MDAnalysis code that builds the backbone (N, CA, C; Angstrom):
import MDAnalysis as mda
import numpy as np

u = mda.Universe.empty(288, n_residues=96, atom_resindex=np.repeat(np.arange(96), 3), trajectory=True)
u.add_TopologyAttr("name", ["N", "CA", "C"] * 96)
u.add_TopologyAttr("resid", np.arange(1, 97))
u.add_TopologyAttr("resname", ["MET", "ARG", "PHE", "ALA", "PRO", "LEU", "GLY", "ILE", "VAL", "GLY", "ALA", "THR", "ILE", "PHE", "SER", "ILE", "ILE", "ALA", "CYS", "SER", "ILE", "THR", "GLY", "THR", "THR", "GLN", "PHE", "ALA", "PRO", "GLY", "VAL", "ALA", "GLU", "VAL", "PRO", "SER", "LYS", "TRP", "VAL", "GLY", "MET", "ARG", "ASP", "PHE", "ARG", "ARG", "ILE", "GLY", "HIS", "PHE", "SER", "CYS", "SER", "PHE", "PHE", "SER", "GLU", "LEU", "GLY", "VAL", "LEU", "THR", "ALA", "VAL", "LEU", "ALA", "ILE", "MET", "LEU", "ALA", "ASP", "PHE", "PHE", "GLU", "MET", "MET", "ASP", "THR", "LEU", "ILE", "GLY", "ASP", "GLY", "SER", "LEU", "ALA", "GLY", "TYR", "LEU", "ASP", "GLU", "ASN", "GLY", "GLU", "LEU", "PRO"])
u.atoms.positions = np.array([
    [9.607, 25.742, -8.788],
    [8.915, 26.413, -7.837],
    [8.534, 25.389, -6.786],
    [8.793, 25.487, -5.415],
    [8.591, 24.174, -4.383],
    [7.381, 24.904, -3.470],
    [6.834, 23.910, -3.273],
    [5.511, 24.235, -2.131],
    [5.537, 23.429, -1.057],
    [6.568, 22.551, -0.694],
    [6.721, 21.917, 0.378],
    [6.778, 22.723, 1.491],
    [7.373, 23.813, 1.675],
    [7.158, 24.669, 2.878],
    [5.818, 25.118, 3.232],
    [4.910, 25.161, 2.388],
    [3.309, 25.643, 2.613],
    [2.926, 24.854, 3.732],
    [2.753, 23.402, 3.713],
    [2.390, 22.729, 4.484],
    [0.959, 22.303, 4.086],
    [0.233, 21.634, 5.016],
    [-1.201, 21.327, 4.512],
    [-2.204, 22.495, 4.586],
    [-1.975, 23.358, 5.290],
    [-3.074, 24.483, 5.375],
    [-2.539, 25.251, 4.224],
    [-0.885, 25.500, 4.081],
    [-0.982, 26.408, 2.750],
    [-1.444, 25.978, 1.429],
    [-1.255, 24.476, 1.322],
    [-1.524, 23.826, 0.043],
    [-2.898, 24.044, -0.451],
    [-3.761, 23.663, 1.079],
    [-4.962, 23.753, 0.798],
    [-5.446, 25.183, 0.398],
    [-5.127, 26.037, 1.061],
    [-5.236, 27.625, 0.539],
    [-4.892, 27.913, -0.782],
    [-3.636, 27.566, -1.242],
    [-3.312, 27.530, -2.513],
    [-4.101, 27.090, -3.443],
    [-4.652, 25.705, -3.364],
    [-5.504, 25.133, -4.290],
    [-6.838, 25.805, -4.467],
    [-7.522, 26.172, -3.320],
    [-8.316, 27.210, -3.355],
    [-8.519, 28.155, -4.116],
    [-7.487, 29.102, -3.925],
    [-7.127, 30.388, -4.849],
    [-6.856, 29.769, -6.368],
    [-6.066, 28.801, -6.568],
    [-6.179, 28.417, -7.984],
    [-7.447, 27.908, -8.385],
    [-8.193, 27.272, -7.877],
    [-9.375, 26.629, -8.331],
    [-10.385, 27.862, -8.540],
    [-10.324, 29.116, -7.959],
    [-11.039, 29.950, -7.748],
    [-10.660, 31.009, -9.087],
    [-9.292, 31.252, -9.516],
    [-8.807, 31.944, -10.489],
    [-9.020, 30.854, -11.832],
    [-8.830, 29.805, -11.982],
    [-9.124, 29.091, -13.008],
    [-10.638, 28.479, -13.278],
    [-11.431, 28.704, -12.208],
    [-12.801, 28.219, -12.692],
    [-13.108, 26.947, -12.820],
    [-12.059, 26.004, -11.983],
    [-12.277, 24.843, -12.244],
    [-12.636, 24.301, -11.110],
    [-13.894, 23.533, -11.187],
    [-14.355, 23.308, -9.691],
    [-14.727, 21.718, -9.662],
    [-14.522, 21.029, -10.715],
    [-15.193, 19.571, -11.203],
    [-14.013, 18.732, -11.274],
    [-14.070, 17.450, -11.029],
    [-13.168, 16.632, -11.408],
    [-12.935, 16.143, -12.692],
    [-11.727, 15.794, -13.134],
    [-11.555, 15.352, -14.388],
    [-12.622, 14.386, -14.774],
    [-12.704, 14.117, -16.083],
    [-13.858, 12.789, -16.474],
    [-12.890, 11.750, -15.947],
    [-13.512, 10.811, -15.723],
    [-13.024, 9.337, -15.267],
    [-11.772, 9.140, -14.166],
    [-11.733, 10.399, -13.637],
    [-10.717, 10.363, -12.512],
    [-11.531, 10.100, -11.225],
    [-12.088, 10.614, -10.855],
    [-13.015, 10.696, -9.611],
    [-14.383, 11.332, -9.878],
    [-15.256, 10.815, -9.188],
    [-16.643, 11.229, -9.225],
    [-17.316, 11.517, -7.795],
    [-18.139, 12.578, -7.694],
    [-18.647, 12.643, -6.543],
    [-19.712, 11.704, -6.133],
    [-19.719, 11.183, -4.886],
    [-20.601, 9.992, -4.387],
    [-22.170, 10.388, -4.445],
    [-22.838, 9.555, -4.836],
    [-24.518, 9.995, -4.838],
    [-24.985, 9.718, -3.480],
    [-24.549, 9.230, -2.652],
    [-25.103, 9.304, -1.158],
    [-23.609, 9.636, -0.276],
    [-23.802, 10.697, 0.558],
    [-22.697, 10.638, 1.532],
    [-22.780, 9.855, 2.485],
    [-24.021, 9.546, 3.034],
    [-24.171, 8.536, 4.109],
    [-24.971, 7.461, 3.869],
    [-24.502, 6.264, 4.108],
    [-25.122, 5.081, 4.050],
    [-24.655, 3.592, 4.519],
    [-25.160, 2.731, 4.493],
    [-24.653, 1.305, 5.085],
    [-23.428, 0.846, 3.928],
    [-22.618, 0.182, 4.339],
    [-21.842, -0.665, 3.544],
    [-22.541, -1.727, 2.997],
    [-21.722, -2.226, 1.964],
    [-22.284, -3.754, 1.530],
    [-21.440, -4.788, 2.127],
    [-22.224, -5.436, 3.194],
    [-21.378, -6.453, 3.468],
    [-21.828, -7.993, 2.752],
    [-22.433, -8.303, 1.350],
    [-22.766, -9.209, 0.904],
    [-21.422, -10.399, 0.469],
    [-20.062, -9.486, 0.398],
    [-19.259, -10.597, -0.058],
    [-18.436, -11.117, 1.119],
    [-18.831, -10.699, 2.332],
    [-18.197, -11.421, 3.520],
    [-18.231, -12.911, 3.507],
    [-17.235, -13.640, 3.730],
    [-17.439, -15.082, 3.729],
    [-17.348, -15.721, 2.419],
    [-17.343, -15.006, 1.134],
    [-17.495, -15.445, -0.205],
    [-16.017, -15.437, -0.779],
    [-15.228, -16.570, -0.611],
    [-13.711, -17.026, -1.064],
    [-13.848, -17.981, -1.710],
    [-12.821, -18.399, -2.422],
    [-12.391, -19.853, -3.260],
    [-11.086, -19.748, -3.273],
    [-10.759, -20.955, -2.893],
    [-9.356, -21.386, -3.206],
    [-8.931, -22.220, -4.516],
    [-9.835, -21.941, -5.475],
    [-9.526, -22.491, -6.867],
    [-8.523, -22.424, -7.511],
    [-7.654, -21.078, -6.905],
    [-6.462, -20.918, -7.708],
    [-5.413, -21.888, -7.207],
    [-5.433, -22.781, -6.379],
    [-4.554, -23.894, -6.117],
    [-4.706, -24.730, -7.270],
    [-5.883, -25.066, -7.643],
    [-5.916, -25.843, -8.687],
    [-5.416, -25.491, -10.194],
    [-5.798, -24.139, -10.488],
    [-4.982, -23.516, -11.707],
    [-3.451, -23.637, -11.590],
    [-2.953, -23.101, -10.328],
    [-1.603, -22.904, -10.207],
    [-0.752, -24.217, -10.177],
    [-1.480, -25.107, -9.331],
    [-0.707, -26.100, -9.018],
    [-0.466, -26.364, -7.384],
    [-0.323, -27.392, -6.677],
    [-0.077, -26.973, -5.099],
    [1.506, -26.783, -5.117],
    [2.236, -27.521, -6.091],
    [3.624, -27.342, -5.752],
    [4.131, -25.972, -5.953],
    [3.279, -25.287, -6.854],
    [3.564, -23.802, -7.199],
    [3.321, -23.005, -6.168],
    [1.973, -23.349, -5.426],
    [1.460, -22.470, -4.394],
    [2.310, -22.709, -3.131],
    [3.000, -23.941, -2.844],
    [3.652, -24.374, -1.661],
    [5.089, -23.683, -1.777],
    [5.864, -23.786, -3.202],
    [6.927, -23.020, -3.011],
    [6.906, -21.650, -2.910],
    [5.983, -20.841, -3.591],
    [5.857, -19.533, -3.447],
    [5.640, -19.055, -1.842],
    [5.052, -19.760, -1.262],
    [4.569, -19.371, 0.166],
    [6.209, -19.722, 0.888],
    [6.625, -21.066, 0.624],
    [7.893, -21.135, 1.255],
    [9.011, -20.181, 0.819],
    [9.210, -19.892, -0.381],
    [10.061, -18.677, -0.651],
    [10.048, -17.446, -0.036],
    [8.240, -16.878, 0.194],
    [8.471, -15.622, 0.771],
    [8.664, -15.816, 2.359],
    [8.218, -17.023, 2.904],
    [8.614, -17.267, 4.317],
    [10.089, -17.257, 4.587],
    [10.728, -17.814, 3.754],
    [12.165, -17.912, 4.030],
    [12.773, -16.579, 3.773],
    [12.730, -15.813, 2.543],
    [13.315, -14.458, 2.677],
    [12.624, -13.429, 3.726],
    [11.605, -13.365, 4.362],
    [10.938, -12.885, 5.378],
    [11.821, -13.209, 6.874],
    [11.919, -14.551, 6.981],
    [12.752, -14.883, 7.892],
    [13.930, -14.660, 7.838],
    [14.846, -14.504, 6.829],
    [16.128, -14.172, 6.760],
    [16.342, -12.564, 6.948],
    [15.468, -11.734, 6.394],
    [15.276, -10.395, 6.608],
    [15.272, -10.145, 8.186],
    [14.606, -10.723, 9.073],
    [14.369, -10.408, 10.483],
    [15.761, -10.865, 11.105],
    [16.206, -12.251, 10.624],
    [17.358, -12.716, 11.272],
    [18.417, -11.452, 10.903],
    [18.751, -11.261, 9.892],
    [20.023, -10.432, 9.657],
    [19.598, -8.952, 10.302],
    [18.335, -8.418, 10.386],
    [17.863, -7.169, 10.775],
    [17.860, -7.306, 12.291],
    [17.463, -8.286, 13.163],
    [17.940, -8.568, 14.593],
    [19.200, -8.624, 14.930],
    [20.035, -9.527, 14.229],
    [21.373, -9.910, 14.351],
    [22.359, -8.563, 14.013],
    [21.707, -7.619, 13.561],
    [22.804, -6.523, 13.195],
    [22.604, -5.708, 14.646],
    [21.514, -5.475, 15.206],
    [20.934, -4.963, 16.270],
    [21.450, -5.325, 17.517],
    [21.557, -6.525, 17.627],
    [22.362, -7.432, 18.489],
    [23.626, -7.733, 18.648],
    [24.181, -7.224, 17.331],
    [25.904, -7.196, 17.493],
    [26.246, -8.822, 16.996],
    [25.375, -9.556, 16.500],
    [25.777, -10.808, 16.287],
    [26.476, -11.117, 14.729],
    [26.638, -9.782, 14.153],
    [27.281, -10.029, 12.695],
    [28.646, -9.641, 12.541],
    [29.250, -10.409, 11.529],
    [30.923, -10.122, 11.924],
    [31.133, -8.621, 11.004],
    [32.401, -8.278, 10.910],
    [32.829, -7.441, 9.954],
    [32.408, -6.928, 8.593],
    [32.039, -8.451, 8.158],
    [31.516, -8.309, 6.755],
    [30.101, -8.118, 6.756],
    [29.590, -8.153, 8.037],
    [27.945, -8.037, 7.916],
    [27.249, -9.408, 7.585],
    [28.077, -10.464, 7.817],
    [27.554, -11.689, 7.785],
    [27.163, -12.285, 9.077],
    [26.533, -13.521, 9.137],
    [26.052, -14.249, 10.504],
    [27.398, -15.215, 10.683],
    [27.901, -15.213, 11.935],
    [29.154, -16.478, 11.782],
    [28.695, -17.872, 11.422],
])
């Protein structure tokens, strides 16, 4: 049974009817909970509290290598993607 053609409105109406028939109106325990306050201020106490202590645990070489590898693969992805759009790739899909 597929519900994809229902769309958001149809799925909402279906779920309301299903909850009315089954009588389940609460969340499953441990999955979600209703907030105690609906309107309130956000907690901004953690802004600005950061630490770079992970460099001492990983080692500077490991951190630099990870950043360099991520940057290299991102650059190659951009180079191949833009090169294919611009027509710079040969018949094998490689840069000349």
